[in-house]
Steps between C-alpha positions, in 0.01 A plus 500: 500500500143557613360355819254282306781325310733467800496172695327549838796376704767696311687762701586827331875565473620821662599672177145451362315585822424858385496474122430158354507433126338493254412869489221655298690716252547529129856451383553672167768426245652850536567423868721207405673704230555788742655278766719323245614828342561655841716206612687475170582872504634477854703185435651644181587829670675326786693273263626802305594673825685191621708485179580872532604463864720197433679686219550802725627278782764346272624841382501688829820552697344682796441295813209717607346474155539121506334485842208709375461283190477189719201655678343590166552146369335362813207736447463404133512127578241546774265698274543245219425200722204678660340567161581149380350316798186708543450565128507133407235418763268787405528448124447125540186568702354728233581250224390174669247630759618239749319463830739575787307290749510191283861551399625596847279342769767548772590864418864424415482674163308796643752539782783489247352784297425701813858461617623598153287816503634605841862399429528664157311801629726572796831419328511806268417733788762345731760499221429867433562578867821290495627690196423827675706385801787392272506835317469693827805324643692529173439874460491622859730249673751385236750373760243306702521188288769283343504568129626152411199345676237714332396237244468219752319730743254602230432137409455416870252786544296379202489152655395650834218693333374183334520315831311775684224520239479121495467488879209744489333305219526176700330640812146388400621141489590533869160643593567874470253614236362293215480489122158495336351471155424845358238610250469427207665168586827548312728575794563455872622764744514575871164527673442873556299485820480683833464178697760290679836426345384623158504851642858455622624356172327767290652776711841333486488484120400865474747616765799325340417648160436854625806493726717395207370790293554740791860387553566536126360854498699623800835347402468594133421859594813522715711339228369740235580804716854369558548418133373840388747666735784304337387542139411867531785597729817677401689170496250338263751507214757311705266230625323316221163375621316432177445134583380595849241735352390229257448250782311749715271600211417134441445436871273803539291392200472149646380652828247729330358217290475269801329770707242577231428134430503355851387772741130483399483124563697510825297791638175336384583176685594681821197729484261209437617285792531790745157645421332160500303585186396247238765422240433683174597246234503748213748726678715203593520391135570857387786559744640154432524583131675821597754301701561260212609788277805537725645176361453628144627857545805418713710343222452800271678714758816295446446479123440869428675700771859408420782717373526288185138585416539864595798528269280398210220734608747791536774416245632858492562506874864472606478202732874481558513785746291654771212342680160379395368790703633730228204388291282706732689824567208693648397204715860453603529863608180480699614186679838659569336801667265280700782274612722790601216665691427178688865463590562870548492482879827312519670721243388827663664392821833444330738795580708408198238632263375162383847349464465258782433131485190548280702669224635293213841350566759406241463141388825317578394171354209323340167549681386213721302232327134532594 
């Protein structure tokens, strides 16, 4: 709304104090089609992934696998709802060209979308870190948790992640930060500014996201090293870990996708507020589109990287014996040498010629459930 058409005694709501509609831009029909196609693709992918995960959950008999699938289901539901809420608003804007200021004079609708953007943005990153913690404990500390409580603990952790992300998203309503209309007028997001509480909230959003990615990287690296030692060790034939490898491959791919999609936006926000430079709208829109791809690519990790799919891709492979690592014999040998060299200090100090506590022991019963 221009100043000439605005009543002289009307106060500008906070969410429109920086950018106030209508904006001078040309909305093309391909923009609406692109947004609709983008949202439909993401919603369809997450629905397919949810069906696949529910079928896998019904067939699995492993407690650790069930716990991991609960996290994946929580991630799929979060991605689906994030695309649904934000996609409906954006597509509706491009189709109807509604004026936010006339539709939402008290900023309730704008605050809702801003909270949705923050909540559904942080949830996948926090869930990825939670899954990394769960796999780290399951692989490295199998006796540190009660196996019968794994499902309830996983569900509780998903609820805690949602509560934490929701608490962060609600901070602007209590005065810490603020949500503002963003160009080209189709969405609302946190105010990326180096002034006052907006600086604190922007840094908090970036710090939580980057910290989640850092925790995922460190714990997943340790878990992979431990898992490689088991799969490539001399007792690999006695300890079946195919499902563990499958879960770690999926978790690593989730981490890589999240890092590629979210790091540019998180670093851009932190760099902008710390340097005090003017916000570059084009870069913000570019990195935001990068981040949105995370919700579309995530479900295909669960759809494609499963043993059932790999069996069809490699039908001649004998999947009834050995480990998945046998698919990559040269890679397996390289990892075995690297793992042994990294753990060689403890074995060189063993006077029994490597037959101490690090050597494989006879399995007297079924391995502990991880």
